[in-house]
Biotite code that builds the C-alpha atoms (Angstrom):
import biotite.structure as struc

atoms = struc.array([
    struc.Atom([112.892, 96.547, 80.864], chain_id="A", res_id=1, res_name="MET", atom_name="CA", element="C"),
    struc.Atom([110.872, 96.546, 77.696], chain_id="A", res_id=2, res_name="GLN", atom_name="CA", element="C"),
    struc.Atom([107.342, 97.868, 77.372], chain_id="A", res_id=3, res_name="ASN", atom_name="CA", element="C"),
    struc.Atom([104.571, 95.398, 76.647], chain_id="A", res_id=4, res_name="ILE", atom_name="CA", element="C"),
    struc.Atom([101.802, 96.282, 74.221], chain_id="A", res_id=5, res_name="ALA", atom_name="CA", element="C"),
    struc.Atom([98.435, 95.604, 75.842], chain_id="A", res_id=6, res_name="ILE", atom_name="CA", element="C"),
    struc.Atom([95.344, 95.977, 73.678], chain_id="A", res_id=7, res_name="GLU", atom_name="CA", element="C"),
    struc.Atom([92.078, 96.613, 75.484], chain_id="A", res_id=8, res_name="ILE", atom_name="CA", element="C"),
    struc.Atom([88.855, 96.602, 73.491], chain_id="A", res_id=9, res_name="GLU", atom_name="CA", element="C"),
    struc.Atom([86.454, 99.522, 73.796], chain_id="A", res_id=10, res_name="ALA", atom_name="CA", element="C"),
    struc.Atom([82.743, 98.817, 73.580], chain_id="A", res_id=11, res_name="THR", atom_name="CA", element="C"),
    struc.Atom([82.441, 101.395, 70.787], chain_id="A", res_id=12, res_name="ASN", atom_name="CA", element="C"),
    struc.Atom([84.294, 104.237, 69.061], chain_id="A", res_id=13, res_name="GLN", atom_name="CA", element="C"),
    struc.Atom([82.678, 106.872, 71.290], chain_id="A", res_id=14, res_name="ILE", atom_name="CA", element="C"),
    struc.Atom([84.091, 105.219, 74.416], chain_id="A", res_id=15, res_name="GLU", atom_name="CA", element="C"),
    struc.Atom([87.520, 104.870, 72.783], chain_id="A", res_id=16, res_name="ALA", atom_name="CA", element="C"),
    struc.Atom([87.548, 108.568, 71.824], chain_id="A", res_id=17, res_name="ASP", atom_name="CA", element="C"),
    struc.Atom([86.420, 109.594, 75.324], chain_id="A", res_id=18, res_name="ARG", atom_name="CA", element="C"),
    struc.Atom([89.189, 107.604, 77.025], chain_id="A", res_id=19, res_name="ILE", atom_name="CA", element="C"),
    struc.Atom([91.810, 108.859, 74.569], chain_id="A", res_id=20, res_name="LEU", atom_name="CA", element="C"),
    struc.Atom([90.750, 112.469, 75.211], chain_id="A", res_id=21, res_name="ALA", atom_name="CA", element="C"),
    struc.Atom([90.919, 111.843, 78.960], chain_id="A", res_id=22, res_name="LEU", atom_name="CA", element="C"),
    struc.Atom([94.551, 110.688, 78.756], chain_id="A", res_id=23, res_name="TYR", atom_name="CA", element="C"),
    struc.Atom([95.477, 113.495, 76.355], chain_id="A", res_id=24, res_name="GLN", atom_name="CA", element="C"),
    struc.Atom([94.296, 115.973, 79.015], chain_id="A", res_id=25, res_name="ARG", atom_name="CA", element="C"),
    struc.Atom([96.612, 114.291, 81.529], chain_id="A", res_id=26, res_name="GLY", atom_name="CA", element="C"),
    struc.Atom([93.799, 112.626, 83.472], chain_id="A", res_id=27, res_name="LYS", atom_name="CA", element="C"),
    struc.Atom([93.605, 108.962, 84.504], chain_id="A", res_id=28, res_name="ARG", atom_name="CA", element="C"),
    struc.Atom([91.060, 106.186, 83.983], chain_id="A", res_id=29, res_name="HIS", atom_name="CA", element="C"),
    struc.Atom([91.298, 103.941, 87.049], chain_id="A", res_id=30, res_name="GLY", atom_name="CA", element="C"),
    struc.Atom([89.266, 101.002, 85.718], chain_id="A", res_id=31, res_name="GLU", atom_name="CA", element="C"),
    struc.Atom([91.272, 100.849, 82.515], chain_id="A", res_id=32, res_name="LEU", atom_name="CA", element="C"),
    struc.Atom([94.592, 101.012, 84.362], chain_id="A", res_id=33, res_name="GLU", atom_name="CA", element="C"),
    struc.Atom([93.488, 98.208, 86.685], chain_id="A", res_id=34, res_name="THR", atom_name="CA", element="C"),
    struc.Atom([92.506, 96.104, 83.668], chain_id="A", res_id=35, res_name="GLU", atom_name="CA", element="C"),
    struc.Atom([95.870, 96.713, 81.982], chain_id="A", res_id=36, res_name="VAL", atom_name="CA", element="C"),
    struc.Atom([97.828, 95.955, 85.171], chain_id="A", res_id=37, res_name="THR", atom_name="CA", element="C"),
    struc.Atom([95.898, 92.683, 85.571], chain_id="A", res_id=38, res_name="SER", atom_name="CA", element="C"),
    struc.Atom([96.649, 91.707, 81.979], chain_id="A", res_id=39, res_name="GLU", atom_name="CA", element="C"),
    struc.Atom([100.370, 92.367, 82.511], chain_id="A", res_id=40, res_name="VAL", atom_name="CA", element="C"),
    struc.Atom([100.346, 90.095, 85.579], chain_id="A", res_id=41, res_name="TRP", atom_name="CA", element="C"),
    struc.Atom([98.377, 87.438, 83.641], chain_id="A", res_id=42, res_name="ASN", atom_name="CA", element="C"),
    struc.Atom([101.081, 87.425, 80.966], chain_id="A", res_id=43, res_name="ARG", atom_name="CA", element="C"),
    struc.Atom([103.670, 86.615, 83.625], chain_id="A", res_id=44, res_name="GLY", atom_name="CA", element="C"),
    struc.Atom([105.266, 90.060, 83.783], chain_id="A", res_id=45, res_name="TRP", atom_name="CA", element="C"),
    struc.Atom([105.671, 92.366, 86.747], chain_id="A", res_id=46, res_name="THR", atom_name="CA", element="C"),
    struc.Atom([104.343, 95.891, 86.115], chain_id="A", res_id=47, res_name="PRO", atom_name="CA", element="C"),
    struc.Atom([107.245, 98.344, 86.153], chain_id="A", res_id=48, res_name="GLY", atom_name="CA", element="C"),
    struc.Atom([105.252, 101.148, 87.755], chain_id="A", res_id=49, res_name="VAL", atom_name="CA", element="C"),
    struc.Atom([101.941, 101.095, 89.556], chain_id="A", res_id=50, res_name="ASP", atom_name="CA", element="C"),
    struc.Atom([99.971, 103.823, 87.720], chain_id="A", res_id=51, res_name="PRO", atom_name="CA", element="C"),
    struc.Atom([98.028, 104.641, 90.883], chain_id="A", res_id=52, res_name="SER", atom_name="CA", element="C"),
    struc.Atom([101.280, 105.816, 92.486], chain_id="A", res_id=53, res_name="LEU", atom_name="CA", element="C"),
    struc.Atom([102.206, 108.177, 89.645], chain_id="A", res_id=54, res_name="SER", atom_name="CA", element="C"),
    struc.Atom([101.443, 111.858, 89.993], chain_id="A", res_id=55, res_name="VAL", atom_name="CA", element="C"),
])
């Protein structure tokens, strides 16, 4: 199954940098992942993996 590009807007560059740094450290951002999963469903796709189940 192909990946779908989902673009989520940050309120400012500081927030974008903070979230990027979080993921680069291997951490998760629950709110963002929920927002992305919802957008995938809204586009008519089924998410391939529920990020909350990943370790």
